[in-house]
C-alpha distance (Angstrom), angle and dihedral (degrees) to the residues before:
residue distance angle dihedral
M1 . . .
K2 3.71 . .
D3 3.92 116.6 .
K4 3.91 107.7 -108.0
N5 3.87 87.4 -140.2
Q6 3.89 95.2 47.1
I7 3.80 113.2 126.6
D8 3.80 113.7 -123.4
M9 3.85 94.7 -164.8
N10 3.82 142.0 -2.4
L11 3.73 119.1 -138.1
Y12 3.87 132.3 -168.0
F13 3.76 121.9 -176.2
S14 3.88 126.1 -160.6
D15 3.78 121.9 176.7
S16 3.83 88.9 -97.1
S17 3.80 107.0 34.7
I18 3.72 149.1 13.8
G19 3.80 118.9 -125.5
F20 3.82 118.7 -159.1
F21 3.79 138.3 -179.2
R22 3.83 131.8 -176.2
E23 3.67 122.6 178.0
Q24 3.78 111.4 -139.8
G25 3.77 101.0 -159.3
K26 3.76 130.5 -123.1
R27 3.78 98.0 -56.0
K28 3.80 95.2 63.8
K29 3.75 119.3 53.6
V30 3.81 103.0 -152.9
D31 3.80 122.3 55.3
I32 3.72 122.7 -142.2
H33 3.78 112.6 -105.2
G34 3.76 144.3 135.9
N35 3.75 139.9 98.3
I36 3.91 140.3 -95.6
A37 3.76 122.0 -144.3
L38 3.83 119.2 -118.8
E39 3.78 123.9 -146.1
K40 3.71 115.1 -118.3
G41 3.91 113.6 -90.0
I42 3.77 96.7 35.0
L43 3.78 92.7 93.4
E44 3.86 127.0 16.7
N45 3.82 122.6 -177.3
G46 3.82 85.1 -18.7
Y47 3.79 94.8 -56.8
V48 3.86 119.6 122.3
I49 3.69 110.1 -113.9
D50 3.78 99.3 166.3
P51 3.71 109.7 28.1
V52 3.82 95.3 173.7
L53 3.86 92.4 59.7
L54 3.77 92.8 42.2
L55 3.92 87.8 52.8
T56 3.74 90.8 50.6
R57 3.86 91.6 48.6
L58 3.74 91.2 52.6
K59 3.85 93.9 45.3
T60 3.77 87.6 53.5
L61 3.81 92.5 49.1
F62 3.76 92.9 51.7
K63 3.79 93.6 44.9
T64 3.87 94.8 48.3
S65 3.93 90.2 45.3
N66 3.74 89.7 47.3
I67 3.89 92.7 -131.2
H68 3.75 134.7 129.6
P69 3.86 105.6 -165.0
K70 3.65 119.9 -165.4
R71 3.69 99.8 179.0
I72 3.86 121.0 41.6
R73 3.82 139.2 176.3
L74 3.77 112.5 -139.0
V75 3.72 118.0 -159.9
L76 3.87 105.1 -151.4
N77 3.75 121.7 -141.0
S78 3.92 114.7 -91.1
Q79 3.80 89.4 -120.0
N80 3.79 92.7 56.2
V81 3.78 103.3 52.3
M82 3.85 125.8 58.8
M83 3.83 130.4 178.5
R84 3.76 138.1 -156.1
V85 3.87 133.1 -173.3
T86 3.69 110.4 -136.0
E87 3.86 139.5 168.6
V88 3.74 123.6 -126.7
K89 3.71 122.8 -164.6
R90 3.83 112.7 -117.5
E91 3.86 92.2 -125.9
F92 3.89 89.1 60.6
V93 3.81 89.9 49.1
R94 3.82 89.8 53.2
E95 3.83 97.1 42.9
E96 3.85 101.9 35.3
G97 3.76 110.8 11.7
I98 3.76 122.9 -120.9
S99 3.79 96.2 -90.9
D100 3.76 92.4 53.8
Y101 3.72 93.4 44.6
L102 3.88 92.8 51.9
D103 3.78 91.2 48.1
A104 3.72 91.1 51.0
E105 3.91 91.8 49.8
L106 3.84 93.8 53.6
G107 3.79 108.7 121.0
K108 3.82 91.6 9.6
S109 3.87 114.1 63.2
L110 3.82 94.9 -12.4
H111 3.86 118.0 57.6
F112 3.83 129.0 -178.9
P113 3.81 125.0 176.0
F114 3.79 94.9 -114.6
T115 3.77 130.3 105.0
K116 3.96 90.9 -131.6
P117 3.80 109.8 9.9
R118 3.71 122.1 -159.4
V119 3.78 113.9 -151.1
S120 3.83 131.1 -150.8
Y121 3.81 121.2 176.6
H122 3.82 143.8 -170.9
L123 3.88 123.3 -154.2
I124 3.78 104.9 -124.7
G125 3.93 99.0 173.7
Q126 3.82 146.0 -12.2
D127 3.68 145.0 -178.9
D128 3.74 134.8 177.5
Q129 3.81 94.7 -67.1
V130 3.77 110.0 32.1
A131 3.79 142.0 17.5
K132 3.77 117.0 -141.2
V133 3.86 112.7 -139.6
L134 3.78 134.6 -173.5
A135 3.70 105.3 -143.6
V136 3.84 118.5 -160.3
A137 3.71 122.1 -168.4
S138 3.79 137.1 -173.2
D139 3.84 136.2 171.0
D140 3.83 116.3 -77.1
R141 3.79 93.0 -145.6
L142 3.85 93.8 48.8
L143 3.93 91.1 49.0
N144 3.78 94.6 47.6
D145 3.76 91.6 48.3
Y146 3.69 92.3 57.5
M147 3.80 91.3 44.0
D148 3.84 91.3 52.3
I149 3.80 85.5 58.3
F150 3.76 95.7 45.9
D151 3.82 90.4 47.4
R152 3.73 89.3 58.1
L153 3.86 89.4 51.5
G154 3.83 93.3 53.3
I155 3.67 95.4 -113.4
K156 3.87 109.2 155.7
K157 3.69 102.4 -167.1
V158 3.83 135.2 31.3
H159 3.75 124.1 -169.8
F160 3.90 117.8 -169.9
D161 3.84 126.0 -145.1
M162 3.80 139.5 172.2
P163 3.82 129.2 -114.1
A164 3.79 90.5 -132.9
L165 3.75 93.6 59.4
A166 3.72 91.6 46.4
L167 3.86 93.7 50.0
Y168 3.84 91.9 44.6
T169 3.88 87.9 51.3
L170 3.80 92.4 49.6
Y171 3.76 91.2 46.8
S172 3.78 92.5 50.1
K173 3.71 92.7 47.8
T174 3.90 92.5 47.7
I175 3.81 93.7 52.6
G176 3.86 96.0 34.9
L177 3.79 97.7 -128.2
T178 3.77 143.6 65.4
H179 3.87 133.5 -135.3
R180 3.71 132.8 -123.1
N181 3.80 91.4 -134.0
L182 3.82 123.4 6.2
M183 3.75 137.5 163.1
L184 3.71 117.8 -139.3
V185 3.92 115.5 -160.7
T186 3.83 112.6 -166.3
V187 3.89 116.2 -170.0
Y188 3.82 120.4 -156.7
D189 3.86 131.1 177.3
T190 3.90 96.7 -85.9
Y191 3.76 104.7 10.5
F192 3.76 145.9 20.2
T193 3.87 136.5 -136.8
I194 3.88 130.0 -142.0
K195 3.81 116.4 -162.1
I196 3.83 124.7 173.4
F197 3.77 119.7 -156.6
E198 3.80 125.9 -158.7
D199 3.71 116.1 -166.8
D200 3.91 88.2 -16.9
I201 3.84 91.3 -53.9
P202 3.92 117.2 115.9
I203 3.80 105.2 -126.3
F204 3.87 101.3 162.3
N205 3.73 130.4 46.3
M206 3.84 132.2 -177.5
I207 3.96 133.7 164.7
E208 3.79 118.3 -168.3
E209 3.77 128.4 177.9
F210 3.80 121.2 -135.8
E211 3.76 116.4 -103.4
A212 3.84 94.9 -150.1
E213 3.90 140.0 6.6
T214 3.85 91.7 -120.5
E215 3.71 141.1 95.4
S216 3.80 87.5 -81.3
R217 3.69 90.0 78.7
Y218 3.76 89.8 76.1
D219 3.84 87.5 55.3
Q220 3.73 90.5 48.7
I221 3.78 91.6 53.2
D222 3.85 90.4 45.6
N223 3.65 92.0 52.0
Y224 3.82 95.6 51.2
V225 3.87 92.1 46.1
E226 3.82 90.8 55.5
R227 3.84 93.6 45.8
I228 3.84 93.9 46.0
A229 3.82 88.9 47.3
N230 3.70 92.1 54.0
Y231 3.83 89.5 43.8
Y232 3.86 90.4 53.7
R233 3.81 91.2 46.9
Y234 3.77 104.3 42.9
N235 3.81 105.2 21.3
L236 3.76 103.0 36.5
H237 3.82 98.3 32.4
H238 3.78 104.1 18.6
G239 3.84 91.9 -124.2
E240 3.78 96.1 -53.9
K241 3.85 95.5 107.1
I242 3.86 132.5 45.0
L243 3.85 128.0 -174.4
E244 3.67 112.7 -101.5
K245 3.79 98.6 -149.8
V246 3.83 141.9 -4.4
V247 3.84 113.6 -140.5
F248 3.85 120.8 -162.4
V249 3.79 121.0 -155.8
S250 3.83 123.6 -176.7
Q251 3.76 116.7 -142.7
S252 3.86 95.6 161.6
E253 3.80 116.3 122.0
Q254 3.78 87.7 -149.8
E255 3.75 103.8 42.7
N256 3.80 120.2 114.0
E257 3.76 107.1 -125.9
S258 3.88 97.7 -148.8
R259 3.79 92.1 47.4
F260 3.81 92.9 47.0
S261 3.91 89.2 49.9
A262 3.79 92.5 48.2
A263 3.81 92.2 50.2
F264 3.83 95.9 56.8
A265 3.80 112.2 15.9
N266 3.82 123.2 94.9
K267 3.87 93.8 9.2
R268 3.80 113.5 163.2
T269 3.86 100.2 -127.1
A270 3.70 136.1 136.2
I271 3.81 87.9 -105.3
P272 3.81 117.6 51.1
Y273 3.81 115.6 -113.8
E274 3.84 120.6 -146.5
V275 3.83 128.6 -178.3
F276 3.73 108.2 -148.6
Q277 3.77 112.4 -143.9
I278 3.85 106.3 -154.2
P279 3.78 108.8 -133.4
D280 3.77 111.6 -102.7
A281 3.69 97.8 -138.3
P282 3.90 113.9 18.9
T283 3.72 92.7 172.6
A284 3.87 134.3 17.6
G285 3.64 119.6 -62.3
G286 3.74 135.8 51.8
G287 3.95 131.8 -111.4
W288 3.83 96.0 79.1
N289 3.87 118.6 156.4
R290 3.77 135.8 169.6
T291 3.98 95.5 -84.8
S292 3.75 93.3 45.6
L293 3.91 90.8 50.0
V294 3.72 91.5 52.5
A295 3.76 89.6 50.5
Y296 3.79 88.8 51.5
A297 3.70 94.2 46.0
A298 3.70 92.0 52.7
G299 3.88 89.5 63.4
I300 3.76 96.0 54.8
P301 3.81 114.8 105.1
K302 3.73 106.5 -99.7
P303 3.77 119.5 -116.8
G304 3.75 132.5 -113.5
N305 3.78 116.7 -34.2
L306 3.79 90.2 -2.1
E307 3.80 88.9 72.5
K308 3.82 85.6 79.3
M309 3.93 88.5 70.0
P310 3.77 107.9 47.1
W311 3.91 89.4 156.7
F312 3.81 142.5 -18.2
D313 3.94 130.5 -104.6
F314 3.80 114.1 -156.5
R315 3.80 92.4 -170.9
L316 3.82 94.4 -126.1
D317 3.82 119.1 -162.8
R318 3.78 95.1 -121.3
P319 3.88 121.4 161.7
D320 3.74 113.8 -121.6
V321 3.77 124.0 -131.3
A322 3.86 95.1 -92.5
H323 3.83 90.6 53.8
R324 3.85 93.9 48.0
I325 3.92 89.4 49.6
I326 3.84 89.9 49.5
K327 3.85 91.6 47.8
W328 3.83 88.9 48.4
M329 3.70 91.0 52.4
L330 3.76 94.7 47.4
G331 3.79 90.8 49.8
T332 3.84 90.0 50.7
A333 3.69 90.8 48.2
F334 3.76 94.1 49.4
F335 3.86 90.0 48.5
L336 3.75 90.2 53.6
F337 3.75 94.8 45.9
A338 3.80 91.0 48.3
A339 3.76 92.3 50.6
V340 3.77 93.2 48.7
S341 3.84 92.1 47.7
L342 3.79 92.6 55.7
I343 3.75 88.9 67.5
Y344 3.86 90.5 60.4
I345 3.75 98.9 41.8
P346 3.83 96.7 93.4
Y347 3.81 90.7 50.8
H348 3.83 94.8 51.0
T349 3.87 101.4 40.1
M350 3.82 93.4 107.4
Y351 3.77 94.4 44.6
E352 3.91 90.8 49.0
E353 3.83 92.0 53.7
I354 3.85 92.7 51.6
F355 3.85 91.2 46.9
I356 3.86 91.0 48.5
A357 3.92 91.7 49.2
Q358 3.80 90.4 48.4
N359 3.90 90.7 52.2
E360 3.77 91.0 48.9
N361 3.78 91.5 52.8
Q362 3.86 92.3 47.5
N363 3.91 87.9 49.3
L364 3.73 94.1 49.8
A365 3.81 91.3 48.6
S366 3.75 91.9 48.4
Q367 3.85 89.4 50.7
L368 3.90 90.7 48.9
S369 3.78 92.0 52.2
A370 3.84 91.1 46.8
L371 3.81 91.4 51.1
Q372 3.83 92.0 45.9
A373 3.78 90.2 51.8
E374 3.74 95.3 45.0
Y375 3.80 91.4 51.4
A376 3.77 93.0 49.5
L377 3.89 91.7 50.4
R378 3.87 95.2 41.8
P379 3.90 107.6 128.4
V380 3.83 121.1 -122.1
F381 3.78 112.2 -131.6
S382 3.82 122.6 -154.1
P383 3.92 122.8 -124.7
A384 3.70 90.6 -106.0
E385 3.89 94.2 51.5
R386 3.80 89.9 49.5
A387 3.85 90.2 49.6
Y388 3.79 92.4 52.8
S389 3.81 90.1 48.1
D390 3.86 92.7 51.7
A391 3.86 90.7 45.6
Y392 3.84 91.8 53.5
D393 3.79 91.9 46.8
T394 3.79 90.4 51.7
L395 3.76 93.8 48.3
N396 3.82 94.0 45.6
A397 3.79 91.5 50.8
A398 3.87 91.0 51.0
K399 3.76 92.3 49.5
A400 3.87 109.4 110.9
E401 3.93 124.7 -141.9
P402 3.83 118.9 -123.3
S403 3.73 86.1 -119.8
V404 3.85 89.2 68.0
F405 3.92 90.3 55.2
I406 3.81 92.0 45.6
G407 3.91 88.1 50.1
D408 3.85 91.2 49.5
L409 3.88 88.6 53.8
L410 3.74 95.8 44.7
A411 3.89 90.2 50.4
I412 3.76 92.8 60.6
S413 3.78 100.7 36.7
G414 3.86 93.2 98.7
D415 3.72 130.7 -159.3
S416 3.87 94.9 -69.0
L417 3.91 91.5 66.5
E418 3.71 129.2 57.9
V419 3.80 122.9 -162.5
V420 3.77 110.0 -142.1
N421 3.80 101.5 170.1
Y422 3.73 138.7 -1.9
R423 3.84 136.4 -169.0
Y424 3.73 134.8 -167.9
R425 3.71 122.7 -146.4
A426 3.70 109.2 -160.1
K427 3.83 97.8 -176.5
E428 3.85 92.0 54.4
S429 3.83 96.0 34.3
E430 3.81 87.9 -125.5
I431 3.79 131.9 143.9
V432 3.96 112.5 -160.1
L433 3.83 118.3 -162.6
I434 3.83 122.2 -167.2
L435 3.78 107.0 -150.7
V436 3.72 140.0 -177.0
S437 3.86 110.3 -144.6
S438 3.64 124.9 -165.8
S439 3.92 92.9 -158.1
P440 3.76 139.0 6.7
N441 3.80 90.6 -118.8
A442 3.81 90.6 60.3
L443 3.88 91.1 54.1
E444 3.77 92.9 47.5
E445 3.91 92.1 48.7
F446 3.81 88.9 50.0
L447 3.78 94.6 50.0
L448 3.80 93.0 47.3
N449 3.72 92.3 43.0
A450 3.87 90.4 52.0
Y451 3.75 93.9 46.4
E452 3.87 95.0 47.5
T453 3.81 91.7 45.9
H454 3.69 103.5 42.6
A455 3.88 109.9 15.3
V456 3.81 117.0 117.6
T457 3.89 101.4 -114.2
G458 3.88 103.7 144.0
I459 3.69 136.0 -9.0
P460 3.87 109.5 9.1
S461 3.92 115.9 -108.0
P462 3.75 136.7 167.7
S463 3.77 92.9 -100.2
R464 3.84 90.7 47.2
W465 3.73 105.1 74.8
M466 3.81 107.0 123.6
D467 3.80 115.8 110.7
G468 3.84 106.6 -153.2
F469 3.93 133.1 -32.2
P470 3.74 114.7 -40.0
V471 3.87 118.8 -107.6
Y472 3.80 121.6 -134.9
A473 3.93 136.4 -175.6
N474 3.80 128.9 -169.9
L475 3.77 114.8 -117.7
G476 3.84 96.9 -174.1
A477 3.80 135.2 -103.1
Q478 3.88 91.8 58.1
L479 3.89 89.0 -55.9
I480 3.82 113.2 138.0
E481 3.86 128.5 -175.1
V482 3.79 114.0 -151.2
T483 3.77 121.7 -173.6
F484 3.81 122.4 -157.4
H485 3.76 124.3 -168.8
H486 3.77 118.6 -153.6
A487 3.85 125.9 -153.9
């Protein structure tokens, strides 16, 4: 009997092609795999721009492959899925449930760069006090656009996955082991991603676009790798942990393999570098390319602790078949009723005008009664109460947001300093910047300039918000933590 959760096909979309993989089982020797090219403008940064053409290409793919999948795994574009590791107090888990808690925290303590994020999660650890959760988010519009197409294809179930998890699984299978803490750097045509895995669980995620299409892109990657490695060691683990290895994978359609390997392999650094060469033919048959290899890798059983998250469920609000049938029946009934009503409209024009006029008179009478009742019950406030209200409105309007303070600091940071991270501690009224400084003089000039420009030294004003001289500490590798306290 076929497992009801078995995946019929794995799909991975780039903006230029669709990679697919289907395992045929033991009876058939050659698995179904390959890719089909997409014309420019069908997909853009993973978003569906032309759903009609995309539907046509998928119909052609299923027809030429002679398959009719009912359950698929869709590997989302790296730009369209973000993750965060967060802690949830156990009382929230018991009272609200993790899903409801994460939904309630969107835009508050949990931020994702999507207009309407949809969040899936996996529990990765817990104790008596907190539950440690990996929250994964994608864009609601993007997910539903894909689901609309899959509904048209008769696909009953869609599971979602991430390229980084597929590539990490393929790498672990190829070398035959996993690492306690590993950085995976994946390079695409216009951007690159950095993921850090701890005990096979992804705990850090970053996406960065390339600044230029030149050799300097390798220097840009190197720079970020070093900074993130130091951040992982000193900020996240206070110097107690260090990455075991940095693995580079090329997913660019335009990248020169030999040049890519020469840029990152065999570097003499504190952390070993390795360029992972994806196997050209992981199973029988030719015609493999980058997208079909990712689709294949997504179907490999995930290693170690990653086995707990074989896919992600974003809990989309999709109407079931019964609801769609009811909606169609209601639409048909409405159409028939409207068509019949048009025959009688000429005979009921006079009656309709009288009925509308009567309703308007009744509405006006109801509004008059409501206004008279509201005026009679309107409270009378004393001069002292009005004065307190005016004072509150004045103070509330003058209150500055932390984003204004952070903007002031970024405006005077200059070219010699680079802000790599910042935090706002509301309870302590503190802003913490993580800076990369090219020289001590640049830091001192920045601190003096900030104090002279924004310190409260006389009569308070919107631009004078800093309470005392900023405090800083060296984190190593040119990383400096500066703390500003606002009044």
